[in-house]
C-alpha positions as CSV (number, residue, x, y, z in Angstrom):
1,M,7.2,-5.2,-30.7
2,E,3.6,-6.1,-31.4
3,G,4.3,-9.8,-31.2
4,K,6.0,-9.5,-27.8
5,A,3.2,-7.5,-26.3
6,S,0.5,-9.8,-27.5
7,S,2.4,-12.9,-26.3
8,L,2.3,-11.5,-22.7
9,L,-1.5,-11.6,-22.9
10,V,-1.5,-15.3,-23.4
11,D,1.4,-16.2,-21.1
12,F,-0.4,-18.2,-18.5
13,P,2.7,-18.9,-16.2
14,V,2.9,-15.1,-15.7
15,Y,-0.7,-15.1,-14.5
16,A,0.0,-18.0,-12.2
17,R,3.0,-16.2,-10.7
18,F,1.0,-13.1,-10.3
19,L,-1.8,-14.8,-8.5
20,I,0.6,-16.5,-6.1
21,A,2.4,-13.2,-5.5
22,V,-1.0,-11.4,-4.7
23,R,-1.9,-14.1,-2.2
24,C,1.5,-13.9,-0.6
25,S,1.2,-10.1,-0.3
26,F,-2.2,-10.5,1.5
27,V,-0.7,-13.0,4.0
28,A,2.4,-10.7,4.5
29,E,0.1,-7.7,5.1
30,S,-1.9,-9.5,7.7
31,V,1.3,-10.5,9.5
32,C,3.4,-7.4,9.1
33,I,0.8,-4.6,9.8
34,P,0.1,-5.7,13.4
35,R,3.8,-6.0,14.1
36,L,4.5,-2.6,12.6
37,G,1.6,-1.1,14.6
38,R,3.0,-2.5,17.9
39,T,6.4,-1.1,17.0
40,A,5.2,2.4,16.1
41,R,2.4,2.9,18.6
42,P,4.6,3.9,21.6
43,F,6.3,6.8,19.8
44,P,3.4,9.4,19.9
45,R,2.6,8.4,23.5
46,R,6.2,9.1,24.5
47,R,6.2,12.5,22.9
48,A,2.9,13.4,24.5
49,R,4.1,12.3,27.9
50,A,7.3,14.3,27.5
51,G,5.3,17.4,26.8
52,S,6.9,17.9,23.4
53,Q,5.3,20.5,21.1
54,T,5.9,18.3,18.0
55,M,2.9,16.1,18.7
56,P,0.2,18.7,18.1
57,A,2.0,19.9,14.9
58,S,2.2,16.4,13.5
59,T,-1.3,15.3,14.3
60,P,-2.9,16.9,11.2
61,A,-0.3,15.3,9.0
62,V,-1.0,11.9,10.5
63,V,-4.8,12.3,10.1
64,S,-4.4,13.5,6.5
65,T,-2.1,10.6,5.6
66,R,-4.5,8.0,7.1
67,R,-7.4,9.6,5.2
68,L,-5.5,9.4,1.9
69,R,-4.4,5.9,2.7
70,D,-7.9,4.7,3.2
71,A,-9.5,6.6,0.3
72,M,-11.3,4.5,-2.2
73,W,-10.6,6.9,-5.0
74,A,-6.8,6.4,-4.5
75,E,-7.2,2.6,-4.8
76,L,-9.3,3.0,-7.9
77,A,-6.9,5.5,-9.5
78,T,-4.0,3.0,-8.8
79,V,-5.9,0.1,-10.5
80,M,-6.8,2.3,-13.5
81,L,-3.2,3.5,-13.8
82,A,-2.0,-0.1,-13.7
83,Y,-4.4,-1.1,-16.5
84,A,-3.4,1.9,-18.5
85,V,0.2,1.0,-18.3
86,I,-0.5,-2.6,-19.3
87,V,-2.6,-1.6,-22.2
88,A,-0.3,1.1,-23.5
């Protein structure tokens, strides 16, 4: 097993595919997020216009989710977990 794990460390085609995939994900993110935003944006407005009581109850959940999504510690924890999985 030791030979297989160490061979991945010097497998340069894997690194090349990874770098291409990362760049493609950045491009996809810049294209998809605005489209998804335009798709999802009308839903809270429609609920608020209809006078539904679900909007005030869901607002704290949305704010909390956005705060966690944008948290720097979450990104750092994800990167550290990825390195830990690779090294282990």
